[in-house]
N, C-alpha and C positions, 0 to 999 in steps of 0.2 A: 674544306667542307666534305670531301670524299672520305677523309680519315674519320671524321665524326660519324658519317653514315656507316662506315665499315664497323666501327666499334659498336654502334647501336644495333646494327644488323646481327653482329656476332652475339651480342647480349640477348637479342630476340631468339636466335636459334637455340641458345642454351636454355632460355626460359621455356620455350616450346618443348624441348627435349625433356626437361625435368617435369614439366606440366603433364606430359604423357605418363611418366612414371607415377606422378601424384594422383592423377585421375584413376588410373588402373588400380593402384593400391587401395584407394578409397572405395572403388567399386567392389573389390574383393574383401572389404572389411578390415584392412590393415591400418593400424594407427600410424599417424604421421607426427613426428616430433619436430623436425626442422626442414625448411626449404631454403636452400642457399644458392644464390647466383654469384659465382666467383669463389675463390679460396682465400685463406689467410684472415687477417684482422678485418672485422666488419666495418663498413662505412656507416651503415645504419641497420638497425634491427628492431623488430616490433613483434608482438604476439597477437594472434587473431585466430579464433576458432580452435584454440588448443595447439596451434602450430607456431613455432618461432620462425618468422620470416627474416631473411638476412641478405644484405647486399654487401659483398666483400671486395677487397682491393685488387685481387689478382683475377682478371677476367678471362681465365683460361679454361673455364668449365663451371661446374656446379654440382649439386647433389641434393637428393631427398633422403633424409635420415628417417627410416621406418622403425617402428617399435619391434623389438625382438629380432633385430637384423643380424645379430651375432650370437654365436653359441654360448657366450658367457653373459648374455643379457639377463638381468634379474627377472624380467617379465616374459621369459621365453615361453612359459606355459599359458600365458594369457590368450584369450580367444582372438584378440586382434594382433597377435604376434605374427610377423612376417614368416619366420622359419616354421611356424606351426601350420602354415597353409599347405594345401596340396601342391605337388610338384608342378602341375600344369598351370596353376595360378601364379606361382613364382616365375615360371618361364614367360608367361604373358605379361607380367609386370616388367620383367627385364626387356621384353620385346617392344613394349609400349613407347619407350623413349625414342628408339630409332624409327619406329613407325610414325611418330609425330613429326620427326625430321623429314621423312618421306612425304608426308602430306604437305608440309610447309614448302618443300622443294617443288612439288607438283603445282601448288597454288601460285608460287612465284613464277614458274614457267608459264602457266596459263595466263596470268595477269600481264606478263611481258608481251604476250601476243594480242591482248586486248588493246594495249597501247599501240600507237603507230610504230611499226617495226622498221628500223633503218636497214635497208637492204644494200649490201655492197657486193658488186659483181664485176666481171670482165665484160668488155664490149662484145657483142655477138658477131665478131669478125674472126675468121679462121686464120691462124698463123701457119699451121702445117696440117697435113692430112696423111695418115699412114694406114697400112693394111688394106683390107678389102674394100674400103670406101674411097680409096684414092681415085677411082674412076668415076665416082659420083659427085664428090665435093672437090673443091680446089682451093689452095691458099689464096686468101683475099676475098673469098665469098663472105657476104654479109647476110645474116639470117634476118629476114624482114618480118615474117609472121609464121605462126603455127596454128592451123585450123581457124584462120581469119583473125587471130588475136595478135596485135603488134608485139614484137619481141624487143624488150628494152635492154635486158642483160642476158648473158649466156645461160644463166640458170633458168630463165623463162623458156628457153628452147627445150631443156630436159623436162620441165614441169608440163609443158604443152604436150610432149610425146606421151606422158603418163596418163593424160586425161582420156584418151581413146585408144582402142586397139590399132586403128589405122589413122594416120594423120597426114594432112597436106602441109608441106613446108614450102614457103616462098623464099627464094634467095635472090640477092642482087649480085650479079656477076658481070663486072666490067660495064656497068650501066644498063645491062639487060636483065630481064626477069627469068628465073628458072624455077619450075614447079616440080616438087618431088613428092612421092607417096612413100611414107615410112611406117613400118610396123613397130609396135611397142616392144616386141620380142627382140628387136635389133638394138635395144638400148646398151647392152653390155659391149657389143662390138663397136658401137658408135663411141662409147666412152673411152675406149682405148685407141681410137683412130683420129678423133677430132680434137684439136688443140686450139683454144682461143688465143688471139693475140695478147701478149703480156709483155710490157717493157720491163726494164731492169730497175724500176723504182722499188723501194722497200715499203711493204705494207705495215707489218708489225714486227717488232723485235721481241723474241721470246726471252723471258727471264732466265738467268743462269746459263746462258749460252755464250759462245765466243763473240757473237755480234753484240750482245748486251754488254759484255765486259769491255768491248772496244768502243762503246758509246755510239754505235750506229743509231740513226733516228728514222722514224717513219718519214717517207718522202725523199730520203737520200737516193740518188741515182748512181748505180754502179756502172762505170763506163769501161772498165778493163779488169780482167782477171789474169794475173801473172803476165802483164804487158800485152795481152791479147784483147783487142777492142771487142766489146759486146753491146748489142742493143736489143737482144731478145732474151727473155727470161730462161727459156729452155736451154739455149746455147750456154748461157751463163751458168746454169745449174750443172750441166754436164762437165764444164771446165772445173767447177769447184769439187764435185763428187769424184771426178777422175784425176784430180791433181796428182802429179808424181810425188810430191812431198806431203808432209803432214801439216802444212800451212799454205796459205795463199796470200798473195799481195793484191789488194784491191785498190783500184783507182775510183774515187768517189767524188761526186759533185753535190754540193749543198749550198743553197743560196747564192749560186753563181760562182762559187769558188771550188777549186779542185784540191784534193789532198789524198794521201795514201794511208792505208791501214794494213798491217800484216796480221792476219787472223789464223789461229790454229784450227784444224778441222777436228770435229768431235762426233763420234758415232753414239747414238742413244736409241732407246726404245721409241721415243717420240718421232724420230726421223726414220724409223723402220730399219735401223741398223746401218743406214748409209751415213757416210761422213757428211756433215753439214755445218753451217755456221749459225743457224737459228733465226732465219728471217722468213717472212711470207710475202706473197705477191701483193703489189699495190692494186686495189680495186677501184678503177676510175668511175664506174657507173654507180651512182648513189641516189636512192629515192626512198620515200616512205611508203609502206604497204600496210593496209588495214585488214583485220580479220574480224568476222562476227564472233559472237560468243561460242557458238557450236564449233566453228573452225579453230578458235583459240583453245578450246578444251581438247580437241583432237590433236592439235599440234603440240600442246603442252604435255599431254599424256605420252605421245610418241617420243618426244625429246627427252622426257624423264626416263622412260624405259631404255632408250638408246644410250643415255648418259650412264646409267647404272651398269648395263651390259658391257659397254666399252671399258669402263673403269675396272670392272671385275676381271676382264680379260687382261688389262694392263697389270693388275695386281698379281695375276697368275704368272705373267712374264717376269715381274720383279722377284717373285719367289724362286723362279728358276735362274734368275741372274741378279743375285743380291748386290753385286758390285754397282748396279745402276741405281741403287736406292738413294745415294747421296745426290745424284742429279735430279731425281724425281720428287723427293720429299721437299715440302715447303713449309716455312714457319710464318710468323706474323709479318715479317718484312716483305716476304713474297706476296702474301695476301693483300697487304696495303698497296704494294706496287701494281699488282694486277687490277685491283679495284679502281685505282686511278686511271689506268688505261681504259677500262670498261666505262668509267664515268664520262670520259671524253667522247665516247661513242653514243651517249644517250642513256636515259633512265631505263629503257627496255633492256639494253645490254647489261647494265648494272644489276638489274633484277635477275637476269639469267645467271650471272656470275654468283650472286648470293644464293640463288636456288641450287646451283652446283655445289657450293660450300655446304649447304644443309644436307644434300644427298651424300657428300663425302663424309660428313659427321655420322650419318646413318651407317654407311658402309664400314667406317672405322670402328664404331661402337659394336658392330655385329661380329667383329673378329673374335674368334674363340680364345681370347686372352683373359685370364683371371684379372679382376679389378675392372674390366670392361663389361658392358651388358652382355656381350657374346659369351663371356666366361660364366656369368650368372645363368644364362640360358643353358649352357652346356652342363653345368653342375645340376641344374634342375632336371634336364632330360636324363642324365645318368642316374639321378635319384629315382626317377620313374622306372628305369630299366632294372636296377638292382633292388628296388623297393625299400630303400633306406637311405638316409642322408649320407653324403660324402663325409668321411671322418674329419673332424675339426683340424687335426694335425696335417692331414693331406691337403686340405683346402688352404691352410695357413702357408704351407710351403709353396703351393702353386700360385697363391696370390702374391707372395713375395717375389717369385720369379716374374709374374705378370707385371708387377709394379716396376721391376728393374727394366723389363723390355720397354714398357711405356715411357719411362724416364729417358732411356737410351734413345728412343725415337724422337722425343722432344728435344733432347740435346743435339742430336744429329740434324734435326730440322733447323734449329737456331744456328748451329755451326755452319750449315750449308748456306743459310741466308747471309750471315755475317761475312764469311769468306768471299762469297759472290760479290757483295757490295765493296769489300776491300779491293778485290781485283779490278772492279769498275773504277773505283776512286784513283787507283794507281795508274790507270791508263790515261795518257795525255793525248 
């Protein structure tokens, strides 16, 4: 079922993207000859309103064919020719597709918060206290409430401190009550000092990581690292990150049985450059939270902006470290795998995932690569600067280079997916 939803969602994202181009072109008086979802041989096509509508077999994109789109078009001089329009109109037509994906991603993020949101968190119990707050808090402290509101998960503690400049926090310490007054400006130092209790169970297994290839599963409990017993997440992480070798031997419990797995350590951008195996903490506190429409709009807008900023920063890091590209790029296999994981966590999480894919399509299409929308926008802006169209021969060469780059990225993504699945299948 998730696979079908993924295919339908991807088709919707492509349709919305091309619809953005279509509507902008129509608004500027550009003639539309063809609107296609997918490439290759058509499954079905029909003509309506002077436009040939097509649904094709290869669902990896789509296109809107505009009148007078190429220099050798016979109708180049017609009033409704694309190349005959002002440079800024052509730039806006190129921008309209990515903008449509931005709107779709924003709407999916907002709608995911309208639905009951499944919150996963750690228990509000401190495992360790470091730094300047060691004299105020103590390991084993349980956070009961902030400003009179009960604390269910550790995240509630942070949210409560953000609501007011000064907050009253109630702790349970060895059966007794402790009251503290905390200032919101102390958040940064508190975040580096207070560590909630976290056992060594696996929460999620990241695709294309050593843990994924070794077939670790959510809920697995790691009981030893290189024969050293562990029952605390932070101690386990330190043993893995600081392992003397480039691999670690893990003792794992699953369904009452113990077994061993030897995993290599891998540094990546997603792990902050630290050696890791690709797992996250298990979150034992789980409950549904509801937001009203105003709150959902605010949360959706914030998460959309945050997603775009973080991914542009990641893109910048990839450009500086191109060797990381193979680990970071993902193709259809990875998308389906991750959608299945999100689907298990509820419709809201699946919508967030699809919203993120729509935003990634926006970002990818805005790259200044000829054959992508970013290339069209770049050509149009350059035309506005030099006050004449980019010569056809120059554009043809650049578009050939852009097509090669795009094909290389697609092959790399597919190769990365396939090799990752082969490594996983070979692991017993």
